[in-house]
C-alpha positions as CSV (number, residue, x, y, z in Angstrom):
1,M,-123.1,57.0,-186.5
2,D,-123.0,53.6,-184.8
3,N,-123.3,51.2,-187.8
4,D,-124.4,48.2,-185.7
5,F,-127.1,50.3,-184.0
6,T,-128.2,51.8,-187.3
7,N,-128.5,48.4,-189.0
8,T,-130.7,47.0,-186.3
9,R,-133.1,50.0,-186.6
10,V,-133.5,50.0,-190.4
11,K,-136.6,47.9,-191.2
12,F,-138.0,46.5,-194.4
13,R,-140.8,49.0,-194.4
14,H,-138.3,51.9,-194.3
15,L,-136.6,50.5,-197.4
16,Q,-139.8,49.7,-199.2
17,C,-141.1,53.2,-198.7
18,F,-137.8,54.8,-199.7
19,L,-137.6,52.8,-202.9
20,A,-141.3,53.5,-203.8
21,V,-140.7,57.3,-203.4
22,T,-137.4,57.1,-205.4
23,Q,-139.1,55.2,-208.2
24,L,-142.3,57.2,-208.5
25,G,-140.9,60.6,-207.5
26,S,-143.9,61.4,-205.3
27,V,-144.9,60.6,-201.7
28,Q,-148.6,60.4,-202.7
29,R,-147.9,58.0,-205.6
30,A,-145.7,55.9,-203.4
31,A,-148.5,55.8,-200.8
32,D,-151.0,54.7,-203.5
33,S,-148.7,52.0,-204.8
34,L,-148.2,50.6,-201.2
35,S,-151.9,51.0,-200.3
36,I,-151.1,53.1,-197.2
37,T,-151.6,56.8,-196.4
38,Q,-149.4,59.7,-197.5
39,P,-148.7,60.7,-193.9
40,A,-147.6,57.1,-193.2
41,V,-145.1,57.2,-196.0
42,S,-143.8,60.7,-194.9
43,K,-143.4,59.4,-191.3
44,T,-141.5,56.3,-192.4
45,I,-139.2,58.3,-194.7
46,G,-138.6,60.7,-191.7
47,E,-137.7,57.8,-189.5
48,L,-135.2,56.5,-192.0
49,E,-133.6,59.9,-192.4
50,S,-133.4,60.2,-188.7
51,I,-131.8,56.8,-188.4
52,L,-129.3,57.4,-191.2
53,G,-128.6,61.0,-190.1
54,V,-129.0,62.4,-193.7
55,R,-131.7,64.0,-195.8
56,L,-132.8,61.5,-198.5
57,F,-135.2,63.7,-200.5
58,E,-135.8,67.3,-201.6
59,R,-139.5,68.0,-201.6
60,G,-140.9,70.6,-203.9
61,R,-143.2,71.3,-206.9
62,R,-141.4,68.6,-208.8
63,G,-142.3,66.0,-206.2
64,A,-139.7,64.2,-204.1
65,V,-136.2,64.2,-205.7
66,P,-133.5,62.1,-204.2
67,T,-130.6,64.0,-202.7
68,R,-127.0,63.0,-203.3
69,E,-127.2,60.8,-200.2
70,G,-130.5,59.4,-201.5
71,R,-128.9,58.4,-204.8
72,L,-126.0,56.8,-203.0
73,F,-128.2,54.9,-200.7
74,A,-130.7,53.7,-203.4
75,P,-128.8,50.8,-205.0
76,H,-127.9,49.3,-201.6
77,A,-131.5,49.5,-200.5
78,S,-132.7,48.0,-203.7
79,S,-130.1,45.1,-203.4
80,C,-131.2,44.5,-199.8
81,V,-134.9,44.3,-200.7
82,A,-134.3,42.1,-203.8
83,A,-132.1,39.7,-201.8
84,L,-134.7,39.4,-199.1
85,R,-137.5,38.7,-201.6
86,E,-135.3,36.2,-203.4
87,G,-134.4,34.4,-200.1
88,V,-138.1,34.2,-199.1
89,D,-139.0,32.8,-202.5
90,V,-136.3,30.2,-202.4
91,L,-137.5,29.0,-199.0
92,L,-141.1,28.8,-200.1
93,R,-140.2,26.8,-203.1
94,E,-137.9,24.4,-201.2
95,S,-140.6,23.8,-198.5
96,G,-143.2,23.1,-201.2
97,D,-145.7,25.3,-199.4
98,V,-146.5,27.4,-202.5
99,P,-145.6,27.2,-206.1
100,G,-142.5,29.2,-207.3
101,S,-143.0,32.5,-209.0
102,V,-141.2,34.8,-211.3
103,A,-141.9,38.5,-212.1
104,I,-140.9,40.1,-215.4
105,G,-141.3,43.5,-217.0
106,V,-142.0,43.6,-220.8
107,L,-142.6,46.4,-223.2
108,P,-146.3,46.4,-224.2
109,T,-145.4,46.6,-227.9
110,V,-143.2,43.5,-227.5
111,A,-145.3,41.3,-225.1
112,T,-148.0,40.2,-227.6
113,A,-145.5,38.7,-230.1
114,L,-142.9,37.4,-227.7
115,L,-144.6,36.1,-224.6
116,P,-147.3,33.6,-225.9
117,P,-144.7,31.2,-227.4
118,A,-142.2,31.8,-224.6
119,L,-144.8,31.1,-221.9
120,A,-146.1,28.0,-223.7
121,D,-142.6,26.6,-223.7
122,F,-141.9,27.6,-220.1
123,R,-145.2,26.0,-218.9
124,T,-144.1,22.6,-220.2
125,Q,-141.1,22.7,-217.8
126,W,-142.6,24.5,-214.8
127,P,-146.4,23.9,-214.8
128,A,-146.9,25.0,-211.2
129,V,-144.9,28.3,-211.4
130,S,-146.8,31.6,-211.4
131,V,-145.6,34.3,-213.8
132,S,-146.3,38.0,-213.0
133,V,-146.0,40.3,-216.1
134,W,-145.6,44.1,-215.8
135,T,-146.0,46.2,-219.0
136,D,-144.9,49.8,-219.0
137,S,-142.5,52.3,-220.6
138,N,-138.9,51.2,-220.8
139,A,-137.9,53.7,-218.1
140,Q,-140.5,52.5,-215.7
141,L,-139.6,48.9,-216.3
142,L,-136.0,49.6,-215.5
143,A,-137.0,51.4,-212.3
144,R,-139.0,48.3,-211.3
145,L,-136.0,46.1,-212.0
146,K,-133.7,48.3,-209.9
147,A,-136.2,48.3,-207.1
148,G,-136.3,44.5,-207.1
149,E,-140.0,44.4,-208.2
150,V,-139.3,42.3,-211.3
151,D,-136.6,39.7,-211.8
152,F,-135.7,40.8,-215.3
153,V,-136.9,43.0,-218.2
154,V,-137.5,42.5,-221.9
155,G,-136.9,45.9,-223.3
156,R,-134.5,48.3,-224.9
157,V,-131.1,49.5,-223.8
158,S,-131.3,52.8,-222.1
159,D,-128.8,55.7,-221.7
160,P,-125.6,54.9,-219.7
161,E,-127.0,56.4,-216.5
162,G,-130.1,54.3,-216.7
163,M,-128.1,51.1,-217.3
164,L,-125.9,51.5,-214.2
165,G,-125.8,48.1,-212.5
166,L,-127.6,46.4,-215.4
167,S,-126.6,44.2,-218.3
168,F,-128.3,44.0,-221.8
169,E,-128.3,41.0,-224.0
170,Q,-129.9,41.6,-227.4
171,I,-132.2,38.8,-228.6
172,Y,-133.6,40.3,-231.9
173,R,-134.3,43.6,-233.7
174,E,-137.9,44.8,-234.1
175,P,-138.8,46.8,-237.3
176,L,-141.3,49.7,-237.4
177,A,-144.6,49.1,-239.1
178,V,-147.0,51.7,-240.4
179,V,-150.5,50.1,-240.4
180,V,-154.1,51.0,-241.2
181,R,-157.3,49.0,-241.2
182,R,-158.1,46.8,-244.2
183,D,-159.7,48.8,-247.0
184,H,-158.5,52.1,-245.5
185,P,-158.6,54.9,-248.1
186,L,-154.8,55.3,-248.1
187,S,-154.5,51.6,-249.1
188,F,-155.7,52.6,-252.6
189,E,-153.4,55.6,-253.0
190,A,-150.1,55.2,-254.9
191,P,-147.9,56.9,-254.5
192,L,-148.7,58.3,-251.1
193,T,-148.1,62.0,-250.5
194,P,-147.7,64.0,-247.2
195,L,-150.9,65.8,-248.0
196,M,-152.8,62.5,-248.2
197,L,-151.4,61.4,-244.9
198,A,-152.3,64.7,-243.2
199,R,-156.0,63.9,-243.7
200,F,-155.9,61.2,-241.0
201,S,-155.1,60.9,-237.4
202,V,-151.6,59.5,-236.5
203,V,-150.9,57.3,-233.6
204,V,-147.3,57.1,-232.3
205,P,-145.5,55.9,-229.2
206,P,-144.7,58.6,-226.5
207,F,-142.0,61.2,-227.0
208,G,-138.5,60.0,-225.9
209,T,-138.9,56.4,-227.0
210,L,-136.8,54.9,-229.7
211,I,-139.7,53.8,-231.8
212,R,-141.1,57.4,-231.7
213,Q,-137.7,58.7,-233.0
214,S,-137.9,56.1,-235.8
215,A,-141.5,57.2,-236.7
216,E,-140.5,60.8,-236.9
217,S,-137.5,60.0,-239.0
218,V,-139.8,58.2,-241.5
219,L,-142.2,61.2,-241.6
220,T,-139.3,63.6,-242.1
221,A,-137.8,61.6,-244.9
222,F,-141.3,61.3,-246.4
223,G,-141.5,65.1,-246.5
224,A,-144.3,65.3,-243.9
225,H,-144.3,68.2,-241.5
226,A,-143.4,67.7,-237.9
227,L,-146.2,66.1,-235.9
228,S,-148.5,68.7,-234.4
229,A,-151.8,66.7,-233.9
230,F,-151.5,63.1,-232.9
231,V,-152.3,60.5,-230.3
232,E,-149.3,59.2,-228.4
233,T,-149.7,55.9,-226.5
234,L,-147.9,52.7,-225.6
235,S,-151.2,50.8,-225.4
236,V,-151.4,48.2,-228.1
237,S,-155.2,47.8,-227.4
238,L,-155.8,51.5,-227.8
239,G,-153.7,51.9,-230.9
240,R,-155.4,48.9,-232.5
241,A,-158.9,50.3,-231.7
242,L,-158.0,53.7,-233.2
243,A,-156.6,52.1,-236.3
244,L,-159.7,49.8,-236.8
245,H,-162.4,52.3,-235.9
246,N,-161.0,55.8,-236.3
247,D,-159.1,55.4,-239.6
248,A,-155.9,56.2,-237.8
249,V,-152.4,55.6,-239.2
250,W,-150.6,53.7,-236.5
251,F,-146.8,53.7,-236.2
252,V,-146.0,50.6,-234.1
253,P,-143.4,47.8,-233.7
254,A,-144.2,45.1,-236.3
255,G,-144.5,42.3,-233.7
256,A,-147.4,44.0,-232.0
257,V,-149.6,43.8,-235.1
258,Q,-148.4,40.6,-236.8
259,H,-151.5,38.6,-235.9
260,D,-153.9,41.3,-237.0
261,I,-152.0,41.6,-240.3
262,A,-152.2,37.8,-240.7
263,L,-155.9,37.8,-240.0
264,G,-156.5,40.6,-242.5
265,L,-157.7,43.1,-240.0
266,L,-154.8,45.5,-240.4
267,A,-152.6,46.1,-243.4
268,P,-149.1,47.6,-243.7
269,L,-149.0,51.0,-245.4
270,A,-146.5,51.2,-248.2
271,M,-144.4,54.1,-246.9
272,P,-141.5,55.1,-249.2
273,F,-139.0,55.1,-246.3
274,A,-138.4,52.5,-243.7
275,G,-137.8,53.1,-240.0
276,T,-134.8,51.9,-238.0
277,D,-135.0,48.5,-236.4
278,E,-134.8,48.7,-232.6
279,P,-132.8,46.2,-230.6
280,I,-134.9,44.2,-228.1
281,G,-133.1,42.3,-225.3
282,L,-133.0,40.9,-221.8
283,I,-132.0,43.3,-219.1
284,R,-130.8,42.0,-215.8
285,R,-129.3,43.3,-212.6
286,N,-125.6,42.5,-212.1
287,D,-125.9,42.0,-208.3
288,T,-128.5,39.2,-208.2
289,A,-128.2,35.5,-208.8
290,R,-130.7,33.8,-211.1
291,T,-132.9,30.9,-210.1
292,P,-133.5,27.8,-212.2
293,V,-137.1,29.1,-212.8
294,E,-135.7,32.4,-214.2
295,D,-133.1,30.6,-216.3
296,S,-135.9,28.5,-217.9
297,L,-138.0,31.5,-218.7
298,I,-135.1,33.5,-220.1
299,D,-134.2,30.5,-222.3
300,A,-137.8,30.4,-223.6
301,I,-137.8,34.1,-224.4
302,R,-134.4,33.7,-226.2
303,E,-135.9,30.9,-228.3
304,A,-139.0,33.0,-229.1
305,G,-136.7,35.8,-230.2
306,R,-134.8,33.5,-232.4
307,A,-138.0,32.3,-234.0
308,R,-139.0,35.9,-234.8
309,I,-135.7,36.4,-236.6
310,S,-136.2,33.3,-238.7
311,T,-139.7,34.3,-239.8
312,K,-138.7,37.8,-241.0
């Protein structure tokens, strides 16, 4: 393989399609995310495989799974795309043609408590800077970070494989809350029993998340049977609606419901066992330099995290 010849033939669109398929695990989903057709994505991946002289994906019923060569190539493609985007952003800011921008990923159960004070502080320093916020599962946010789609993530530490090339800085710990609507029938029961709890729908985060593990440990310690009928969601708005209107018992990070508790719309349920606090922190890539805009937003988020610690 002639490296100079190969380097001149690999285009940004090749890397963009490759990273989209790697992240989403499907040619069709990658096409949807890029707003192009599935055949166009397949053709572009085929061109890249021809240029590199290796097979990058195994396609089957499970979707498109990166081969060994694809996994080796992914971090370098991601670094290249991230560096290019960062360079373009720097030039645009320096020229004054457009305001600067920063893109971040935040867990939906964390965003409502942490971002309002952080963004208010950030706006006093950078009033003309646009902030794009992605909310998703921790795994998807880390995938976006590795693909260069966000500058940093506010989330949870992942398994060692998921944290390759990333650093984690803890800013605070978030306790689990079990909440119901004000005047919920369980609010008047003392002590609670597993049989009482079983009369109502339970809303929990998706399987595999740390907060779900914490919720199940509370239920197990309480003597409740393993969950068999429940609603699992990361959506704060859906969990809130189910708690307010469907008499659901909602297991959720405390920060996501602090305002509703303060307003008297929701009330914490007196469970006999507490869940495990989960560490929340800043996750960044080790191979990218930060801009002054990112540094300012990171500092604002750190301060918002410290404020949450002081109010607990």
